[in-house]
C-alpha positions in Angstrom: 34.1 24.8 37.8 34.7 21.4 39.3 36.6 19.0 37.1 36.7 15.3 38.1 39.5 13.0 37.3 38.9 9.8 35.4 39.3 7.8 38.7 36.8 10.0 40.4 34.3 9.5 37.6 34.8 5.7 37.8 34.3 5.8 41.5 31.0 7.8 41.1 29.7 5.2 38.6 30.6 2.3 41.0 28.7 4.1 43.7 25.6 4.3 41.5 25.2 0.6 40.8 24.9 -2.5 42.9 24.5 -6.1 42.1 23.5 -9.0 44.2 22.6 -12.7 43.9 18.9 -13.3 44.6 18.9 -17.0 43.9 20.2 -19.4 45.1 19.8 -17.9 48.6 22.8 -17.8 50.9 23.5 -21.2 52.4 20.8 -22.8 50.3 21.0 -26.5 49.6 20.2 -27.4 46.0 19.1 -31.0 45.3 19.7 -31.5 41.6 21.1 -34.8 40.2 22.3 -33.2 37.0 24.2 -30.5 38.9 22.3 -27.6 37.3 22.1 -24.3 39.2 20.3 -21.2 38.0 21.7 -18.0 39.3 19.4 -14.9 39.4 20.8 -11.5 40.0 19.4 -8.2 41.1 20.8 -4.9 39.9 20.0 -1.5 41.2 18.9 0.9 40.0 18.5 -1.0 36.7 20.2 -3.2 34.1 21.2 -0.9 31.2 21.8 -1.7 27.5 25.4 -2.7 27.0 25.9 -4.0 30.5 27.1 -7.6 31.0 27.3 -9.8 34.1 30.2 -12.1 34.9 29.6 -15.2 36.9 32.2 -16.7 39.2 32.1 -20.1 40.8 34.6 -20.7 43.6 36.5 -17.7 42.4 36.8 -18.8 38.8 35.0 -17.0 35.9 32.4 -19.2 34.2 32.3 -18.5 30.5 32.0 -15.0 29.0 30.0 -12.2 30.6 26.3 -12.4 29.7 23.7 -9.8 28.8 21.0 -11.5 30.9 20.3 -11.4 34.6 19.7 -15.1 35.0 22.7 -17.4 34.4 23.0 -21.2 34.4 25.7 -23.5 35.8 25.9 -27.1 34.6 27.4 -30.2 36.1 28.3 -28.6 39.5 29.9 -31.2 41.7 28.4 -32.0 45.1 29.6 -30.0 48.1 30.0 -26.4 49.2 30.5 -23.7 46.6 30.8 -19.9 46.4 29.1 -17.7 43.9 29.9 -14.1 43.0 28.7 -11.9 40.1 30.3 -8.7 38.7 28.5 -6.0 36.6 30.5 -4.7 33.7 29.7 -1.4 31.7 30.0 -0.9 28.0 33.7 -0.5 28.3 34.0 -3.8 30.0 35.0 -2.2 33.3 33.7 -3.6 36.6 31.2 -1.2 38.1 29.7 -3.4 40.8 30.6 -6.7 42.6 28.3 -8.8 44.7 29.4 -10.3 48.0 30.3 -13.9 47.8 27.4 -16.3 48.5 27.7 -19.9 49.6 25.4 -22.7 48.4 25.5 -26.5 48.8 25.0 -29.0 46.0 23.5 -32.3 46.8 23.5 -34.9 44.0 22.2 -38.4 44.5 24.9 -41.0 44.1 24.6 -43.8 41.6 24.3 -47.3 43.1 25.9 -49.4 40.4 25.9 -53.2 40.7 23.3 -53.5 43.5 
């Protein structure tokens, strides 16, 4: 009889799932004057009921974890940014983390008084 410790069971769950950012692509330049960015994720083998996804912009959590695989960012400043997503199980434990992905936001400046 093989008995696994709680830590071993958690490691096994972490090995079963993976999460990645499918959009925006790494090093993609986004031209959006409102600063909106839509982040699409890919989960393997599948997104299960009760799972949530946390979105991180420049290392800071954005809002509460979501139960959808497409997330929106609003009013992102121009410049270089990093994205990362984390997959949480029903117990709110991280079971997968994506690599960081870099994107560039280009927003047209306002020419006031010209």
